[in-house]
KELUMLUM-802904 format. One record per residue (C-alpha): residue in one letter; z, x, y. Coordinates in steps of 0.5 Angstrom, whole numbers, padded with zeros to 4 digits, always signed. Each point is the difference from the previous one (the first is absolute). Layout:
REM residues N
AZXY
...
This chain:
REM residues 734
X+0345+0278+0403
X+0005-0005+0004
X-0006-0005+0001
X-0001-0001-0007
X+0007-0002-0001
X+0000-0004+0006
X-0007-0004-0003
X+0004+0000-0007
X+0006-0004+0003
X-0004-0004+0004
X-0004-0002-0007
X+0006-0003-0003
X+0001-0004+0007
X+0005+0005+0003
X-0001+0002+0007
X+0003+0007+0002
X+0002+0001+0007
X-0005+0004+0004
X+0005+0005+0003
X+0000+0008-0001
X+0005+0003-0006
X+0000+0001-0007
X+0004-0005-0002
X-0001-0008+0003
X+0005-0005+0000
X-0001-0007-0003
X+0003-0006-0003
X+0001+0001-0008
X-0005-0004-0004
X+0003+0002-0007
X+0006-0005+0000
X+0000-0004+0007
X+0006-0004-0004
X+0004+0006+0000
X+0001+0000+0007
X+0004-0004+0005
X-0004-0003+0005
X-0006+0001-0003
X+0000+0007+0002
X-0001-0001+0007
X+0002+0007+0002
X-0005+0004-0003
X+0003+0004-0006
X-0005+0003-0004
X-0005+0006+0001
X-0007+0003-0002
X-0002+0007+0000
X-0007+0001+0003
X-0001+0007-0004
X+0000-0003-0007
X+0002-0008+0001
X+0007+0000-0004
X+0004-0005+0003
X+0008-0001+0000
X+0004-0006+0002
X+0007+0002+0002
X+0003-0007+0000
X-0002-0002-0008
X-0001+0007-0003
X-0007-0002-0001
X-0005+0007+0000
X-0006+0003-0003
X-0007+0002+0001
X-0006-0003+0002
X-0001-0003-0007
X+0007-0003+0000
X-0001-0003+0007
X-0006-0003-0003
X+0003-0003-0006
X+0006-0002+0005
X-0005-0004+0004
X-0002-0004-0006
X-0006+0004-0003
X-0002+0001-0006
X+0000+0007-0003
X-0007+0000-0001
X-0001-0003+0007
X+0005+0006+0002
X-0004+0005-0003
X-0006-0002+0003
X+0003+0000+0007
X+0002+0007-0001
X-0007+0003-0002
X-0003-0005+0006
X+0004+0004+0005
X+0000+0007-0003
X+0008+0000-0002
X+0003+0003-0005
X+0007-0002-0001
X+0005+0006-0001
X+0007-0001-0003
X+0004+0004+0005
X+0006+0001-0006
X-0004+0004-0004
X-0007+0002+0003
X-0004-0003-0004
X-0007-0005+0001
X+0000-0007-0003
X-0007+0000-0003
X+0001-0006-0003
X+0004-0007+0000
X+0002+0001-0007
X+0001+0007-0004
X-0005+0002-0004
X+0000-0002-0008
X+0004-0006+0002
X-0003-0006-0003
X-0001-0006-0001
X+0001-0003+0007
X+0005-0006+0000
X-0002-0008+0000
X+0003+0000+0007
X-0004+0006+0003
X-0006-0004-0003
X+0001-0006+0004
X+0001+0004+0006
X-0007+0003-0001
X-0003-0007-0002
X+0003-0003+0006
X-0003+0006+0005
X-0007-0002-0003
X+0001-0008-0001
X+0002-0001+0007
X-0005+0005+0003
X-0006-0004+0002
X-0003+0007+0003
X+0001+0004-0006
X-0003-0006-0004
X-0006-0001+0004
X-0001+0008+0000
X+0000+0000-0008
X-0005-0006+0000
X-0004+0004+0005
X+0001+0006-0004
X-0001-0003-0007
X-0001-0007+0000
X+0006-0002-0003
X+0002-0006+0002
X+0008-0002+0002
X+0001-0005-0005
X-0002+0005-0005
X+0004+0006+0003
X+0007-0005+0000
X-0002-0003-0007
X+0000+0007-0003
X+0007+0002+0004
X-0003+0006+0003
X+0004+0004+0006
X-0001+0004+0005
X+0003+0007+0001
X-0003+0003+0006
X-0007+0001-0001
X+0000-0001-0007
X+0000-0006-0004
X+0005-0001-0005
X-0002-0003-0007
X+0007-0001-0004
X-0001+0001-0008
X+0003-0004-0004
X+0000+0000-0008
X-0001-0006-0005
X+0007-0003+0001
X-0001+0000+0008
X+0005+0006+0001
X-0002+0005+0006
X-0002+0006-0003
X-0002+0004+0006
X-0005+0000+0006
X-0008+0002+0001
X-0002+0001+0007
X-0006+0000+0003
X-0004+0002+0006
X-0005-0005+0002
X-0003+0004+0006
X-0004+0006-0002
X+0000+0003+0007
X+0008+0001-0002
X+0000+0003-0006
X-0001+0007+0002
X-0003+0002-0007
X+0006-0003-0004
X-0001-0005-0005
X-0001-0007+0002
X+0005-0002-0005
X+0007+0003-0003
X+0005-0003-0004
X+0008+0002+0002
X+0004+0005-0004
X+0002-0003-0006
X-0005-0006+0000
X-0002-0002-0007
X-0007-0003+0001
X-0002-0007-0002
X-0005-0005+0000
X+0000-0004+0007
X+0002-0005+0001
X+0003-0001-0007
X-0004-0004-0004
X+0006-0004-0002
X+0000-0003+0007
X-0007-0002+0000
X-0002-0007-0001
X-0007-0002-0004
X-0003+0002-0006
X-0005+0004+0004
X+0002+0008+0002
X-0004+0005+0005
X+0001+0007-0002
X-0001+0004+0005
X+0001+0007+0002
X+0006+0002+0005
X+0005-0004+0004
X-0004-0001+0006
X-0006-0004-0005
X+0005-0005-0002
X+0001-0002+0007
X-0007+0000+0001
X-0001-0005-0006
X+0006-0004+0002
X-0004-0001+0007
X-0006-0002-0004
X+0005-0005-0004
X-0001+0003-0006
X+0006+0002-0005
X+0000+0007+0001
X+0004+0005-0003
X-0001+0008+0001
X+0000+0005-0005
X+0004+0007+0003
X-0006+0004+0000
X-0005+0002-0006
X+0005+0004-0004
X+0006-0005+0002
X-0002-0005-0005
X+0004-0001-0006
X-0002-0003-0007
X+0007-0004-0001
X-0002-0004+0006
X-0005-0004-0004
X+0005-0004-0002
X+0003-0002+0007
X-0008-0003+0001
X-0001-0004-0007
X-0003-0006+0000
X-0003+0001+0007
X-0007+0000+0002
X-0001+0008+0003
X-0005+0002+0005
X+0000+0007+0001
X-0003+0002+0007
X+0002+0008+0000
X-0003+0005+0005
X-0007+0002+0000
X+0000+0007-0002
X+0000+0003-0007
X+0008+0000-0001
X+0000-0007+0002
X-0005-0002-0006
X+0003+0004-0005
X+0007-0003+0002
X-0003-0007+0000
X-0003+0002-0007
X+0007+0002-0003
X+0003-0006+0003
X-0005-0004-0003
X+0001+0002-0007
X+0008+0000+0001
X+0000-0007+0002
X-0006-0003-0005
X+0005-0002-0005
X+0005-0004+0005
X-0005-0003+0005
X-0007-0002+0002
X-0003+0006+0004
X-0006+0001+0005
X-0001+0006+0003
X-0003+0000+0007
X-0004+0006+0003
X+0000-0002+0008
X-0006+0004+0001
X-0003+0005-0005
X-0004+0004+0005
X+0007+0002+0003
X+0003+0007-0002
X+0005+0001+0005
X+0006-0005-0001
X-0003-0006+0003
X+0006-0005-0002
X+0002-0008+0002
X+0003+0002+0006
X-0006+0003+0003
X-0004-0006-0002
X+0005-0004+0003
X+0000+0003+0007
X-0008+0000+0000
X+0001-0008-0002
X+0006-0001+0006
X-0005+0003+0005
X-0004-0007-0001
X+0007-0005+0001
X+0001-0005-0006
X-0007-0001-0001
X+0000+0007-0003
X+0006+0000-0003
X-0002-0007-0004
X-0007+0004-0002
X+0003+0006-0002
X+0005-0005-0005
X-0006-0003-0003
X-0004+0006-0001
X+0007+0003-0004
X+0000-0007-0004
X-0008+0000-0002
X+0002+0008-0002
X+0005-0002-0004
X-0003-0006-0004
X-0006+0004-0002
X+0004+0006-0002
X+0000+0000-0008
X+0007-0001-0003
X+0004+0005-0003
X+0004-0004-0004
X+0001+0002-0007
X-0004-0005-0005
X+0004+0001-0006
X+0007-0003+0004
X+0001-0007-0001
X+0004-0003+0006
X+0007-0002-0001
X+0003-0006+0002
X+0005+0002+0004
X-0005+0005+0004
X-0004-0006+0001
X+0006-0004+0003
X+0002+0006+0004
X-0007+0000+0003
X-0001-0007+0001
X+0006-0002+0003
X+0000+0005+0006
X-0008-0002+0001
X+0001-0007+0001
X+0005+0002+0006
X-0005+0004+0003
X-0003-0006+0002
X+0005-0006+0000
X+0006+0000+0003
X+0005-0002-0006
X+0007+0001-0003
X+0000+0005-0006
X+0002-0005-0005
X-0006-0004+0003
X-0004+0006-0002
X+0002+0001-0006
X-0001-0006-0003
X-0007-0001+0003
X-0002+0007-0003
X+0003-0003-0007
X-0004-0006+0001
X-0007+0004+0001
X+0001+0004-0007
X+0002-0007-0003
X-0007-0002+0003
X-0003+0005-0005
X+0004-0002-0006
X+0001-0007+0001
X-0003-0001-0008
X+0007+0002-0002
X+0003-0005+0004
X+0002-0007-0002
X+0002-0002+0007
X-0003+0002+0007
X+0005+0000+0007
X-0004-0002+0006
X+0001+0004+0006
X+0001-0004+0006
X-0001+0004+0006
X+0003-0004+0007
X+0002+0001+0007
X+0003-0005+0005
X-0006+0003+0005
X-0007+0002+0000
X-0002+0008+0000
X+0006+0002-0005
X-0004+0004-0005
X-0002-0006-0005
X-0007+0001+0000
X+0000+0008+0001
X+0005-0001-0007
X-0006-0003-0003
X-0005+0004+0002
X+0004+0005-0003
X+0001-0003-0006
X-0008-0001-0001
X-0001+0007+0000
X+0006+0001-0006
X+0000-0006-0004
X-0004-0001-0007
X-0006-0005+0002
X+0001-0002+0007
X-0002-0007+0002
X+0002-0001+0008
X-0001-0006+0003
X+0002-0004+0005
X-0005-0006-0001
X-0003-0002-0007
X-0001-0006-0003
X+0004-0003-0006
X-0006+0000-0005
X-0002+0007+0003
X+0007+0003-0001
X+0001-0003-0007
X-0006+0003-0003
X+0001+0006+0003
X+0007+0001-0003
X-0003-0003-0007
X-0005+0005+0000
X+0003+0007+0003
X+0007-0001+0000
X+0001+0003+0007
X+0006+0002+0004
X+0000-0006+0005
X+0001+0002+0007
X+0001-0006+0004
X+0001+0001+0008
X+0001-0006+0005
X+0004-0004-0006
X+0003-0004+0005
X-0007-0004+0001
X+0001-0002-0007
X+0008-0002+0000
X+0001-0001+0007
X+0002-0007+0003
X-0008+0000+0002
X-0002+0001-0007
X-0005-0005-0003
X-0004-0001-0006
X+0003+0006-0004
X+0004-0003-0005
X-0005+0003-0006
X+0002+0007+0003
X+0007-0001+0001
X+0001-0003-0008
X-0004+0007-0002
X+0005+0004+0004
X+0006-0004-0003
X-0003+0001-0007
X-0003+0007+0000
X+0006+0004-0001
X+0001+0000-0007
X-0005+0002-0005
X-0004-0005-0003
X+0000-0005+0006
X-0006-0004+0000
X-0002-0006+0005
X-0006-0005-0002
X-0005-0003+0004
X-0005-0004-0001
X-0007+0003+0001
X-0007+0000-0001
X-0006-0004+0003
X+0003-0007-0001
X+0007+0003+0001
X+0001-0002-0007
X+0001+0006-0004
X+0007+0003-0001
X+0001+0007+0002
X+0006+0004-0001
X+0002+0006+0005
X+0005+0006-0002
X+0004+0001+0007
X+0004+0006-0002
X-0001+0006+0004
X+0004+0004+0005
X+0001-0003+0007
X+0002+0003+0007
X+0001-0006+0006
X+0000+0002+0007
X+0002-0005+0005
X+0004-0002+0007
X+0006-0004-0002
X+0004-0002-0007
X-0004-0003-0007
X+0002-0006-0003
X+0006+0001-0005
X-0005-0001-0006
X-0004+0006+0002
X+0006+0004+0003
X+0003+0000-0007
X-0005+0004-0003
X-0001+0005+0006
X+0004+0006+0001
X+0001+0000+0008
X-0003+0005+0005
X+0002-0002+0006
X-0003+0004+0006
X+0002+0001+0007
X-0004+0002+0006
X+0000+0007+0001
X+0005+0003+0004
X-0003+0005+0006
X+0004+0006-0003
X-0003-0002-0007
X-0006+0004-0001
X-0006-0001-0006
X-0007+0002+0000
X-0005-0005+0002
X-0003+0000-0007
X-0008+0001+0002
X-0004-0004-0006
X-0004+0007-0002
X+0006+0004+0001
X+0005-0005-0004
X-0005+0000-0006
X-0001+0007+0000
X+0008+0001+0000
X+0001-0006-0005
X-0005+0002-0005
X+0003+0006-0004
X+0006-0004-0001
X-0004-0006-0003
X-0004+0004-0004
X+0007+0004-0003
X+0003-0008-0001
X-0006-0002-0004
X+0001+0006-0004
X+0007+0000-0001
X-0001-0008-0002
X-0004+0002-0006
X+0005+0005-0003
X+0006-0005+0002
X-0002-0007-0001
X+0002+0000-0008
X+0007+0002+0002
X+0002-0005+0005
X-0003-0005-0005
X+0006+0000-0004
X+0005+0002+0006
X+0006-0004+0000
X+0004+0002+0007
X+0006-0002+0001
X+0001-0005+0006
X+0004+0000+0006
X+0006-0006-0001
X-0001-0001+0008
X-0007-0003-0002
X-0001-0007-0002
X-0004-0002-0006
X-0007+0000+0004
X+0001+0006+0004
X+0002+0004-0006
X-0006-0002-0003
X-0004+0003+0006
X+0004+0006+0000
X-0001+0002-0008
X-0007+0003+0001
X+0002+0004+0006
X+0006+0002-0003
X-0003+0002-0007
X-0005+0005+0005
X+0007+0003+0003
X+0003+0001-0006
X-0006+0004-0003
X+0000+0004+0006
X+0007+0002-0001
X+0005+0004+0004
X+0002-0004+0007
X-0005-0005-0001
X+0004-0005-0005
X+0006+0000+0005
X-0005+0000+0006
X-0004-0005-0002
X+0005-0006-0002
X+0003+0002+0006
X-0006-0002+0004
X-0001-0006-0004
X+0007-0003+0001
X-0001+0002+0007
X-0006-0004+0002
X+0002-0006-0005
X+0007+0000+0004
X-0003+0000+0007
X-0004-0006-0003
X+0006-0004-0003
X+0004+0001+0006
X-0006-0002+0006
X-0004-0005-0004
X+0004-0005-0004
X-0002-0007+0001
X+0005-0005+0004
X+0004-0002-0006
X+0001+0007-0002
X+0002+0002+0007
X+0005-0006+0000
X+0003+0002-0007
X+0000+0007+0003
X+0004-0002+0006
X+0005-0005-0003
X+0002+0007-0005
X+0001+0003+0006
X+0004-0005+0003
X+0005+0000-0006
X+0000+0008+0000
X+0002+0000+0007
X+0005-0005+0000
X+0003+0001-0007
X+0001-0007-0001
X-0002-0004-0006
X-0002-0007+0003
X-0003-0002+0006
X+0000-0007+0003
X-0008-0003+0002
X+0002+0002+0007
X+0004+0006-0001
X-0006+0003-0003
X-0005-0003+0005
X+0004+0003+0006
X-0001+0007-0003
X-0007-0001-0002
X-0002-0001+0007
X+0005+0004+0003
X-0006+0006+0000
X-0004-0002+0007
X-0007+0003-0004
X+0002-0004-0006
X-0005-0005-0002
X+0005-0005-0001
X+0002+0000+0007
X-0007-0003+0002
X-0002-0004-0007
X-0005-0005+0002
X+0002-0001+0007
X+0008+0000-0001
X+0005+0004-0003
X+0000-0001-0008
X+0003-0006-0002
X+0004-0002-0006
X-0006-0004-0003
X-0005+0005+0001
X+0005+0005-0003
X+0001-0004-0006
X-0008+0000+0000
X-0001+0007+0000
X+0005+0001-0006
X-0003-0006-0005
X-0005+0004-0003
X+0006+0005-0002
X+0004-0006-0003
X+0005+0001+0005
X+0004-0006+0003
X+0006-0001+0004
X+0006-0002-0003
X+0008-0001+0002
X+0003+0007+0001
X+0008+0001+0001
X+0000+0005+0007
X+0006+0004+0001
X+0003-0005+0005
X+0000-0005-0006
X-0006-0005+0003
X-0005-0002-0005
X-0007+0000+0004
X-0007+0000-0003
X-0002+0007-0001
X-0002+0006-0005
X+0004+0004-0004
X-0003+0007-0001
X+0000+0000-0008
X-0005-0006+0001
X-0005+0006+0003
X+0001+0006-0005
X-0005-0003-0005
X-0005+0000+0006
X+0002+0006+0003
X-0001+0004-0007
X-0007-0003+0000
X-0003+0000+0007
X+0003+0006+0003
X-0001+0007-0001
X+0005+0003-0004
X+0002+0006+0004
X-0003-0003+0007
X-0002+0006+0004
X+0004-0004+0006
X+0003-0006+0002
X-0004-0001+0005
X-0007-0004-0001
X-0006-0001+0004
X-0004-0006-0001
X-0007+0000+0003
X-0006-0005+0000
X-0004+0000-0006
X-0007-0001-0001
X-0002-0006-0003
X+0007-0002-0002
X-0001-0008+0001
X+0007-0002+0000
X+0003+0005+0005
X+0000-0001+0008
X-0006+0003+0003
X+0004+0005+0004
X+0008+0002+0000
X+0004+0004+0004
X+0002+0007-0002
X+0005-0001-0005
X+0007+0005-0001
X+0005-0001-0005
X+0005-0006+0001
X+0006+0005-0002
X-0002+0007-0001
X+0004+0006+0000
X-0006+0004-0003
X-0005+0003+0005
X-0008-0002+0002
X-0005+0002-0005
X-0002+0006+0000
X-0006+0003+0004
X-0006+0001-0004
X-0001+0007+0002
X+0007+0002-0002
X+0002+0004-0006
X+0003-0004-0006
X+0007+0001-0003
X+0000-0003-0007
X+0005+0001-0005
X+0000-0002-0008
X-0007-0002+0000
X-0001+0001-0008
X+0004-0006+0000
X+0004-0005+0004
X-0003+0003+0007
X+0003-0001+0007
X-0004+0001+0006
X+0004+0003+0006
X-0004-0003+0006
């Protein structure tokens, strides 16, 4: 027995002295800080008969289990070490053996204990490698799902739909260690639920599998797996938690699994589109997704990729079980579209909401008098612009995707088909190097209102007048910014390059088309039933938007109002946020100057400035465009030229010191402030950027910040929004 005790303590990093006797003196490891001089004179002892320890200095004592905890091991690790070294901890006060670390029946475990188990697996590379060897699970999938390790058993945290920890399920991944016991067992008091909770799984698609381990297998393959707790564990009320999803049922290959799949499919059919997959019709032995994964993992990454492709083809070819008489609701469609888009493109919630509304708008555009363009831009390449257009192409009505089309072909395509135009690389048309595309620019400027036409001379001798209607839904993607005349007609969707920690699906063409097809079909059915109601809709428009932005937002907000629930407020918040970002970042130089002058008045509280005093404030900010205005600081003459279009001229002003120099009074600017600046500015900072095709502006400008600003920088486009009072006068919090 003494050899086992020595090995046990050595596993804890504590080497016992090699000397005879039942009690060996060592330095205290339980609380060294409680000892003076770091316990240089050993004050603790370990009993070699049963492994108990006691410190005569600080009073710490206990059996080998307590020793393991004092040495920093988790409860699960402690019990595993006891079993490994053949030790049974005895409580010498009552003579009872501690069979488990926790009394029976006490569940669920706390979040603190769960985190210890999770850390024991997350930081344990040998254990993660062993799970990959035994089950084919990837470490990423294991950690994303929050699994833990308690000894030799994997711990699955069970949470309800609200995210509350409801208990644990323990799984033995190695058949050699089960000794006839069930491979999975829930802790006492645990109420089994779907794993993970479907509310936490993004995307329109779900793979329902049997048993928590198969959810890890699905996640390893990059599939959105959710596990049903056994063939008899499904509850019919769970169907509402999966409403609006596209569900693939892939349960075990045996009679109970196939029967359960049919029951679950029947429960889900009124709420979601369901496809039932039989992973291997020839098997009756419980063969499951985990077995498939383990076999595929033997062939490395290529094997996993091949398996995923096989499963996606099976899902695409399986017959759907959606209820034929159930018409899709506006709310369900929007709730499915927004996360579907974010599966493939990194974007904010507000951006995804607006794009989802715009997709439905393309299906009912005949009900609208105006259509908002969508401007998908970024500062750099590889930011997801083309990928977003690829996703839109699979979802919108009558897509026409192009990056290079002649004006004549485009005019005729719009006149004959009224497509949804998806134009990539728009910077080639509106950029500084664009040439000879004035006809296309004119079409874009005119085509946002119903009834808009362009007239051109045609015929063999170009003596025949041709009239082309140009009203249709349009989305543009390109690097940089659009000219103000076009940007005014757009809802801006500014994308950024994906960060290493941000994960999206690759969006292979065939798989994307298969995944999007049911959504587009549902949108088409929805449109047929909804167009009449939308034609007469008059939604309330946010006062924070200018007139043209309100025109573009109106058809989208009509759809949101039809959806009801949270969507009316959610949609208004989104459009205000996106337009607020454009107003803050894309103002002309004149508007930028007005904003900086207003910021100067607000910050100082003065009612008047001399021209020299105002210029001093304008050039005080090092990154201001006024610091280097055409090679030198902004001059009084240049300031007068910039303000002249707003009918603002200097006059004699009286300053507090009694002097009367030439300058400006705040009251002179109030009309211009009201007309050209946001009524509820998102921030007092403004960022001007080079604008494509803006002939009157310099070719390049330095980064710009506010001259006098108490606000913060513009919000990260992938951050959350905070918009108050969007039904009326709205304020955007950056």
